[in-house]
C-alpha positions as CSV (number, residue, x, y, z in Angstrom):
1,X,-8.2,44.1,-1.9
2,X,-7.2,40.4,-1.5
3,X,-3.6,39.3,-1.6
4,X,-2.9,36.0,-3.3
5,X,0.2,34.0,-2.9
6,X,1.6,31.1,-5.0
7,X,0.2,28.7,-2.4
8,X,-3.3,29.8,-3.4
9,X,-2.6,28.4,-6.9
10,X,-0.2,25.5,-6.3
11,X,-1.7,22.0,-6.0
12,X,-0.9,20.0,-2.9
13,X,2.2,17.8,-3.1
14,X,0.1,14.7,-2.4
15,X,-2.4,14.2,-5.3
16,X,-5.9,13.4,-4.4
17,X,-7.0,9.9,-5.4
18,X,-8.8,9.6,-8.8
19,X,-11.5,7.4,-7.3
20,X,-12.1,4.2,-5.4
21,X,-12.4,0.6,-6.6
22,X,-15.2,-1.8,-5.7
23,X,-13.5,-2.7,-2.4
24,X,-13.1,0.9,-1.3
25,X,-9.3,1.2,-2.1
26,X,-8.1,4.4,-3.6
27,X,-7.2,4.6,-7.3
28,X,-4.3,6.9,-8.0
29,X,-4.2,9.1,-11.1
30,X,-2.5,7.2,-14.0
31,X,-3.2,3.6,-12.8
32,X,-3.8,1.6,-16.0
33,X,-4.9,-1.8,-14.5
34,X,-8.4,-0.6,-13.6
35,X,-11.5,-1.5,-15.7
36,X,-15.1,-0.4,-15.3
37,X,-17.6,-3.4,-14.8
38,X,-21.2,-2.7,-14.0
39,X,-20.5,0.8,-12.9
40,X,-17.8,-0.3,-10.5
41,X,-14.0,0.1,-10.9
42,X,-12.2,-3.2,-10.6
43,X,-8.4,-3.7,-10.6
44,X,-7.4,-6.5,-13.0
45,X,-5.6,-8.3,-10.1
46,X,-9.0,-8.4,-8.2
47,X,-11.2,-9.3,-11.2
48,X,-11.6,-12.9,-10.1
49,X,-12.6,-11.9,-6.6
50,X,-15.2,-9.4,-8.1
51,X,-16.6,-12.2,-10.3
52,X,-17.0,-14.5,-7.4
53,X,-18.6,-11.8,-5.2
54,X,-21.0,-10.7,-7.9
55,X,-21.9,-13.9,-9.6
56,X,-25.1,-15.9,-9.4
57,X,-24.9,-19.7,-9.4
58,X,-26.8,-21.4,-12.2
59,X,-28.0,-25.0,-12.2
60,X,-27.3,-26.4,-15.7
61,X,-28.4,-30.0,-15.0
62,X,-31.3,-31.3,-16.9
63,X,-34.1,-32.4,-14.6
């Protein structure tokens, strides 16, 4: 017969991250400034960096 204690059912004091953003930084549970773009989580503060890193230059000059 196994003996279980409260520790077997209690979560750790330090919550596990909810996920990671496109730069590999952890996203904590409850963060609201994160959006999903092309299957990658991007913080709104880093959205401009994501656009630069994932954009393709286009030549719009008429030849």
